[in-house]
C-alpha positions in Angstrom: 0.0 0.0 0.0 1.2 3.5 -0.8 3.8 2.0 -3.1 5.6 0.0 -0.5 5.2 -3.3 1.4 4.3 -3.1 5.1 3.6 -5.7 7.7 0.1 -6.4 8.8 -1.1 -4.7 11.9 -1.5 -7.9 13.8 0.8 -10.9 14.0 -1.6 -13.4 12.5 -0.4 -15.0 9.2 -1.3 -17.5 6.6 1.0 -20.3 5.3 0.9 -21.0 1.6 1.1 -24.7 0.7 1.9 -26.0 -2.8 -0.8 -28.4 -4.1 2.1 -30.3 -5.8 3.5 -31.8 -2.7 1.9 -30.1 0.3 5.1 -28.2 1.2 4.9 -24.7 2.7 6.2 -22.3 0.0 5.4 -18.9 1.6 3.8 -16.9 4.4 1.7 -13.7 4.2 0.2 -11.6 6.9 -3.6 -11.2 7.4 -4.8 -7.7 6.8 -7.4 -6.6 9.4 -9.7 -3.6 9.3 -6.9 -1.2 10.2 -4.8 -2.4 7.3 -7.7 -2.2 4.9 -8.5 1.3 6.1 -4.8 2.4 5.5 -4.9 0.9 2.0 -8.2 2.6 1.1 -6.9 5.9 2.5 -3.7 5.7 0.4 -5.8 4.8 -2.6 -8.2 7.7 -2.0 -5.4 10.2 -1.9 -3.9 8.9 -5.1 -7.2 8.7 -7.0 -7.9 12.4 -7.1 -4.9 13.4 -9.3 -5.2 10.1 -11.3 -8.8 10.8 -12.2 -7.8 14.2 -13.5 -5.1 12.7 -15.7 -6.0 12.5 -19.4 -7.0 9.1 -20.5 -4.2 8.9 -23.0 -1.6 9.5 -20.2 -3.2 6.8 -18.0 -2.3 4.0 -20.3 1.5 4.8 -20.3 2.3 2.9 -17.1 0.0 0.1 -18.2 2.0 -0.2 -21.4 5.2 -0.6 -19.4 3.4 -3.2 -17.2 2.5 -5.1 -20.3 6.1 -5.2 -21.4 7.3 -6.2 -18.0 4.7 -8.9 -17.6 5.5 -10.2 -21.1 9.2 -10.4 -20.3 8.7 -12.1 -17.0 5.7 -14.3 -18.0 7.7 -17.6 -17.8 9.0 -16.9 -14.3 5.6 -15.7 -13.0 3.9 -18.8 -14.6 6.2 -21.0 -12.4 5.0 -19.1 -9.3 1.3 -19.5 -10.4 1.8 -23.2 -11.1 3.6 -23.8 -7.8 0.9 -22.2 -5.6 -2.2 -23.2 -7.6 -1.3 -26.7 -8.8 -1.6 -25.9 -12.5 0.9 -27.2 -15.0 3.4 -24.5 -16.0 1.8 -24.5 -19.5 -1.6 -23.8 -18.1 -0.2 -21.1 -15.9 1.5 -19.4 -18.8 -1.7 -19.6 -20.9 -3.6 -17.8 -18.1 -1.1 -15.0 -18.0 -1.3 -14.6 -21.8 -5.1 -14.5 -21.6 -4.8 -11.8 -18.9 -2.5 -9.8 -21.1 -5.2 -9.7 -23.8 -7.3 -7.7 -21.3 -4.4 -5.4 -20.7 -4.2 -4.9 -24.4 -7.9 -4.1 -24.5 -7.4 -1.5 -21.7 -4.6 0.0 -23.7 -7.0 0.6 -26.6 -9.5 2.6 -24.5 -8.2 6.0 -25.6 -9.2 5.1 -29.1 -12.5 3.4 -28.1 -14.0 5.4 -25.3 -14.3 8.9 -26.7 -17.6 9.8 -25.2 -20.4 11.3 -27.4 -21.8 14.7 -28.3 -24.9 15.4 -30.4 -26.9 18.5 -31.3 -30.3 17.4 -30.1 -32.1 20.5 -31.0 -31.2 23.9 -32.5 -28.6 25.4 -30.3 -28.9 22.6 -27.8 -26.1 20.0 -27.4 -26.0 16.8 -25.3 -22.7 15.3 -24.3 -21.5 12.2 -22.3 -18.3 12.0 -20.4 -17.0 8.8 -18.7 -15.7 9.5 -15.2 -13.9 7.4 -12.5 -15.7 6.2 -9.4 -12.7 6.6 -7.0 -11.5 3.6 -5.0 -12.5 0.2 -6.3 -11.5 -3.4 -5.4 -11.2 -6.9 -6.9 -11.6 -10.1 -4.9 -10.1 -13.0 -6.9 -10.1 -16.8 -6.8 -7.5 -19.4 -6.4 -7.8 -21.0 -9.8 -6.3 -18.1 -11.9 -3.9 -16.2 -9.6 -2.7 -13.8 -12.4 -5.4 -13.9 -15.1 -8.5 -12.9 -13.1 -6.8 -9.9 -11.4 -5.7 -8.8 -14.9 -9.4 -9.0 -15.9 -10.1 -6.3 -13.4 -7.4 -3.8 -12.6 -6.2 -2.8 -16.1 -9.6 -1.5 -17.1 -10.4 -0.1 -13.7 -7.1 1.9 -13.5 -7.2 3.1 -17.0 -10.7 4.6 -16.4 -9.2 6.6 -13.6 -9.8 4.6 -10.4 -7.4 3.5 -7.7 -7.5 -0.3 -7.3 -7.1 -2.7 -4.3 -6.6 -6.3 -5.0 -7.6 -9.0 -2.4 -6.3 -12.3 -3.8 -7.4 -15.7 -2.6 -5.5 -16.6 0.6 -4.6 -19.9 -1.1 -2.6 -18.2 -3.9 -1.2 -14.9 -2.7 2.3 -15.1 -4.2 1.5 -14.1 -7.8 -0.4 -11.1 -6.5 2.7 -10.0 -4.6 4.8 -10.2 -7.8 2.1 -8.3 -9.8 2.2 -5.5 -7.2 5.9 -5.2 -7.6 5.6 -5.0 -11.4 2.9 -2.3 -11.1 5.3 -0.2 -9.0 8.1 -0.8 -11.4 5.8 0.2 -14.3 5.4 3.6 -12.8 2.0 3.7 -11.1 2.0 6.4 -8.4 1.9 5.2 -4.8 -1.6 4.2 -3.7 -3.0 3.6 -7.2 -2.5 -0.2 -6.9 -2.6 -2.0 -3.5 -2.6 -5.6 -2.4 -4.2 -6.8 0.9 -4.0 -10.4 2.0 -6.3 -12.2 4.3 -9.5 -14.2 4.8 -13.2 -13.5 5.1 -12.7 -10.8 7.6 -10.4 -8.9 5.2 -13.1 -9.2 2.5 -15.8 -7.8 4.8 -13.6 -5.0 6.0 -12.9 -4.0 2.4 -16.5 -4.2 1.2 -17.7 -2.3 4.3 -15.3 0.6 4.0 -17.3 3.7 3.3 -14.8 5.0 0.7 -14.9 1.9 -1.4 -17.1 2.6 -4.4 -17.3 -0.6 -6.4 -16.2 -4.3 -6.1 -15.8 -7.2 -8.5 -15.7 -10.8 -7.3 -15.0 -14.1 -8.9 -15.5 -17.4 -7.0 -18.2 -19.7 -5.9 -21.9 -18.9 -6.2 -22.6 -18.8 -2.4 -19.8 -16.4 -1.8 -20.6 -14.3 -4.9 -24.2 -14.0 -3.7 -23.0 -13.0 -0.2 -20.5 -10.4 -1.4 -23.0 -8.9 -3.9 -25.7 -8.7 -1.2 -23.3 -7.1 1.3 -22.0 -4.6 -1.2 -25.2 -3.5 -2.7 -26.9 -3.2 0.7 -24.3 -0.5 1.4 -25.1 1.3 -1.9 -22.0 0.1 -3.7 -21.6 -1.1 -7.2 -20.9 -4.8 -7.5 -20.4 -7.5 -10.1 -19.9 -10.9 -8.6 -19.3 -14.0 -10.8 -20.2 -17.4 -9.3 -20.0 -21.1 -10.1 -21.1 -23.1 -13.1 -22.4 -26.4 -14.3 -21.5 -26.2 -18.0 -23.1 -28.6 -20.5 -21.4 -30.1 -23.5 -24.1 -31.3 -25.9 -22.9 -33.8 -28.5 -25.0 -34.4 -31.6 -24.8 -37.7 -33.6 -23.2 -35.9 -36.6 -20.3 -34.4 -34.6 -16.8 -34.7 -35.9 -15.2 -37.4 -33.7 -11.6 -36.0 -33.5 -12.9 -32.4 -32.8 -15.4 -33.7 -30.2 -13.1 -36.0 -28.3 -10.3 -33.5 -28.0 -12.7 -30.6 -27.1 -14.5 -32.6 -24.4 -11.4 -34.0 -22.8 -9.6 -30.7 -22.8 -12.7 -29.0 -21.3 -13.1 -31.2 -18.3 -9.5 -32.0 -17.5 -7.8 -28.6 -18.2 -6.7 -26.9 -15.0 -7.8 -30.2 -13.3 -11.4 -29.1 -13.9 -10.9 -26.2 -11.5 -12.3 -23.4 -13.7 -15.8 -21.9 -14.1 -15.7 -22.7 -17.9 -15.0 -26.4 -17.5 -17.4 -28.7 -19.2 -18.7 -30.9 -16.4 -21.9 -32.5 -18.0 -21.6 -34.4 -21.3 -25.0 -34.7 -22.8 -24.9 -37.2 -25.7 -27.9 -37.2 -28.1 -28.9 -40.6 -29.4 -26.2 -42.3 -31.4 -23.7 -39.8 -30.1 -23.2 -42.3 -27.3 -20.5 -43.8 -29.6 -18.2 -40.9 -28.5 -18.1 -41.9 -24.9 -15.6 -44.8 -25.3 -13.0 -42.7 -27.2 -13.4 -39.9 -24.7 -12.7 -42.3 -21.8 -9.8 -43.7 -23.7 -8.3 -40.3 -24.4 -8.8 -39.1 -20.8 -7.2 -42.3 -19.5 -3.9 -41.4 -21.2 -3.5 -38.1 -19.3 -0.7 -38.3 -16.7 -0.6 -36.5 -13.4 2.2 -34.0 -12.7 3.8 -30.8 -14.0 6.2 -32.4 -16.5 6.2 -32.5 -20.3 3.6 -34.3 -22.3 -0.1 -34.7 -21.8 -0.4 -33.7 -18.2 -2.9 -32.6 -15.6 -2.1 -30.6 -12.5 -3.1 -30.9 -8.9 -6.2 -30.0 -7.0 -5.9 -26.9 -4.8 -5.9 -28.7 -1.4 -6.8 -31.9 0.4 -10.3 -30.7 1.1 -11.0 -30.4 -2.6 -9.7 -33.9 -3.2 -11.7 -35.4 -0.4 -14.9 -33.6 -1.6 -14.5 -35.0 -5.1 -13.8 -38.5 -3.9 -17.0 -38.4 -1.9 -18.9 -37.1 -4.9 -17.6 -40.0 -7.0 -18.6 -42.5 -4.3 -22.0 -41.0 -4.0 -22.6 -41.1 -7.8 -21.6 -44.8 -7.8 -23.9 -45.6 -5.0 -26.7 -43.8 -6.8 -26.2 -46.1 -9.9 -23.7 -44.2 -12.0 -21.2 -46.3 -14.0 -17.6 -45.2 -13.1 -16.2 -45.6 -16.6 -12.9 -44.0 -15.6 -11.9 -43.8 -11.9 -9.4 -41.0 -11.2 -9.0 -42.1 -7.6 -6.7 -44.8 -8.8 -4.3 -42.4 -10.6 -1.0 -41.6 -9.1 1.5 -38.7 -9.6 5.3 -39.1 -9.8 6.8 -40.2 -6.5 8.2 -36.8 -5.6 4.6 -35.4 -5.6 2.9 -38.0 -3.6 2.4 -35.6 -0.7 0.2 -33.4 -3.0 -3.5 -33.3 -3.8 -4.1 -35.4 -6.9 -7.1 -36.9 -8.7 -7.0 -38.3 -12.2 -9.7 -37.7 -14.9 -12.9 -39.4 -13.9 -15.9 -40.2 -16.1 -19.3 -41.1 -14.6 -21.6 -42.7 -17.3 -25.3 -43.4 -17.3 -26.1 -40.6 -14.9 -29.7 -39.6 -14.3 -30.4 -35.9 -14.3 -31.6 -35.9 -10.7 -28.3 -37.3 -9.3 -26.2 -34.9 -7.3 -23.2 -35.2 -9.7 -25.4 -33.9 -12.5 -26.7 -30.9 -10.5 -23.9 -29.7 -8.2 -20.8 -27.9 -9.2 -18.0 -30.4 -8.5 -15.1 -28.2 -9.6 -12.7 -30.9 -10.5 -11.7 -33.3 -13.4 -15.0 -35.2 -13.2 -17.2 -35.6 -16.3 -20.8 -36.6 -15.8 -22.4 -38.3 -18.8 -26.2 -38.0 -19.4 -27.8 -39.8 -22.3 -30.8 -38.3 -24.1 -32.8 -38.9 -27.2 -33.1 -35.5 -28.7 -31.6 -32.0 -28.9 -34.7 -30.6 -27.2 -34.2 -33.0 -24.3 -30.6 -31.8 -24.0 -31.6 -28.2 -24.0 -34.2 -28.9 -21.3 -31.4 -30.0 -19.0 -29.5 -26.8 -19.8 -32.6 -24.8 -18.8 -33.1 -26.5 -15.5 -29.6 -25.9 -14.2 -29.4 -22.8 -11.9 -26.1 -21.8 -13.4 -25.5 -20.1 -16.7 -21.9 -19.7 -17.6 -21.4 -21.9 -20.7 -23.1 -24.3 -23.0 -21.3 -25.9 -26.0 -22.6 -28.0 -28.8 -20.6 -30.4 -31.0 -22.2 -30.9 -34.4 -21.6 -30.7 -38.2 -25.0 -29.1 -38.7 -25.3 -25.4 -39.0 -29.0 -25.6 -38.3 -28.4 -27.6 -35.1 -25.8 -25.2 -34.0 -28.1 -22.2 -34.5 -30.9 -24.0 -32.6 -28.7 -24.5 -29.6 -27.3 -20.9 -29.8 -30.9 -19.6 -29.9 -32.3 -21.8 -27.1 -29.4 -22.3 -24.6 -29.7 -20.1 -21.5 -26.0 -19.6 -20.7 -24.2 -16.3 -21.3 -21.4 -17.9 -23.3 -22.0 -20.4 -26.1 -19.6 -22.7 -27.9 -20.0 -24.4 -31.3 -17.4 -27.2 -31.5 -15.5 -25.3 -28.8 -15.3 -27.0 -25.4 -14.2 -23.9 -23.4 -16.1 -20.9 -25.1 -14.3 -18.1 -23.3 -14.8 -14.9 -25.4 -11.7 -13.2 -26.6 -11.4 -9.5 -26.2 -13.0 -7.2 -27.1 -15.9 -9.5 -26.5 -17.0 -9.6 -22.8 -16.9 -12.4 -20.3 -20.0 -13.1 -18.2 -22.7 -15.6 -17.5 -26.3 -15.6 -16.6 -28.6 -16.9 -13.8 -26.7 -17.8 -10.6 -23.3 -17.5 -12.4 -23.5 -13.8 -12.3 -24.8 -11.3 -9.7 -25.0 -7.7 -11.0 -25.2 -6.2 -14.4 -22.5 -6.0 -17.1 -19.5 -8.2 -17.7 -16.1 -8.5 -16.1 -14.1 -7.9 -19.3 -14.5 -6.0 -22.6 -16.9 -3.1 -23.2 -19.2 -4.6 -20.5 -16.7 -3.7 -17.8 -16.6 0.0 -18.6 -20.0 0.6 -16.9 -18.8 -1.3 -13.8 -15.7 0.8 -13.2 -17.0 4.2 -14.3 -20.0 6.4 -14.6 -21.4 8.6 -17.3 -21.8 12.3 -16.7 -24.3 13.8 -19.1 -24.1 17.5 -20.0 -26.8 19.5 -21.8 -25.6 22.9 -23.2 -27.3 25.9 -24.7 -25.7 29.2 -25.5 -28.3 31.3 -27.3 -32.0 31.6 -27.7 -33.6 29.5 -30.4 -36.7 30.1 -32.5 -37.7 26.5 -32.0 -40.9 25.9 -30.0 -39.9 22.5 -28.9 -40.0 21.4 -25.2 -36.2 22.1 -24.9 -37.0 25.8 -25.4 
C-alpha cells in the first residue's frame, strides 16, 4: 500500500502450501480492518490526481506493465503453477489471456471517446465517462494472475485506484504483480494488495470510501459479497459457479469432439468456471463416450512435459471430489474411468491429486449432474433429442457456458438460440470470449449487471456524466425551449 510493502497490523499470518507436494512455500500476513483502512486511505489520496489525468496518459504505465509482464511471464507462470497446482503451460496460458485484457485496456483512448450530439437547434448533449474513486477486486485461487488482470487494467485506465484482495490460497503471484505495477510507474496508492481471509473481504467491502467491487468465485460467496456490497449502496459485479453442459449431436466430428470434451473437463484439473462438467450425448452420439474415456485415461498427473494434468488446490477439494464419485456410484452411475486410482510421480505423492474421472449413465436428478464439483469429473447423461438436452440446460441454476458439437449449422443455430447460458460454444469446449468480447454468464453464475471484461466492464468501473448545453435563444418551439 502506498507504493511499499508493510507488515500487517496484527501478528496473524497464513501459510501457503503447494498443491504439488503439500510443502509450505510462503507466508503472508492477514490484513485486518486497520490495514484495509490504510490501503483505502492511500488509494483515495492517489485517486484524485489520477482521475484528473487525461486518458491517453493513464495508459502509459499500463503499457510498461504489459512489457514487464510479457518479459517475465515464464517466471511468473512458475509461481502461479507452484501455488495453484496448475501445469506450467496452463499457468502461462492464463497469463497470456490476462495480457489480452491489458491490451484491450490500452486501446481505451481510441475506443472510449464519449459522445456529443446537437439534439435541437442550439442545444447539445454530451456524455463523459468519469472514474468512481477507490475500487476493489476479490479474486479466486484457480487463476492467480489472469483474473486480477481481468479487473485492474480497465479499472485503473478509467481513472480509479484499485485494491486487490487475492485468494488466501494463492497470494504469491499477486505480490509479484504488485511489484511489477510499481516498477511500471504507477503512483503510490493507485494499486494495492491486501492479503487475508473472510474478515479482510468484509472490511474491504464495508469501508465507506470503497465505491465498487468485483468478485470471482463460488456462487454462495458471490451472492453474499453482492448482497453485502449492494446493501451499502456500492456497485458490484460478482461472478459465481457453473455447471456447464457439453451437448454432442450424432453428426459431430469425432476428433474435434473428443479433444474438445477431454480438454474442457481436464484442463486446470477441472478447476475453472468454464470447464465442461456435464456431457449430454444425443442418441447415437453415445459412440463418442468410449473414445473420450480412452483419451482421458492417457493423461498423466504431474507438472512435467507431455499430456499432463495438474493438482487440486488442497486436500479438502480432493476429499470432496472423492466423496462425490462414491455417492454417484452408490446412486447407480457407472464409473467408466476412476481417477481415484491415478498416481502422480513419486516426488509429488504428498500433493493433492485426482485423475480424470468419467461417470456414465447418470440420471439428471443425481447430485453429480446438478452440483458444481469443480474438478476433473465428467458426468455423462444420455438423451434422445436435442430438445431434451436443452431442457437439461434450462433447468440448471447456473448459466456460464453451453457448448454443442455438431456438423449441422441448423443444429448449432438452434442451440445458440435456445441455450440459457451467457457464453455459447459451437465445436468449442471452453467458449471463453476473446477481447473485445466480454466475459460473463447468466442466472446464478452472475450477480449484477454487465460483464467482467471487454466493453461490458466499462460501466462497472466508471459512470457517465451527461451535459446538456445551450448558449443562445432558439426560435424553436420544442420542449427544450
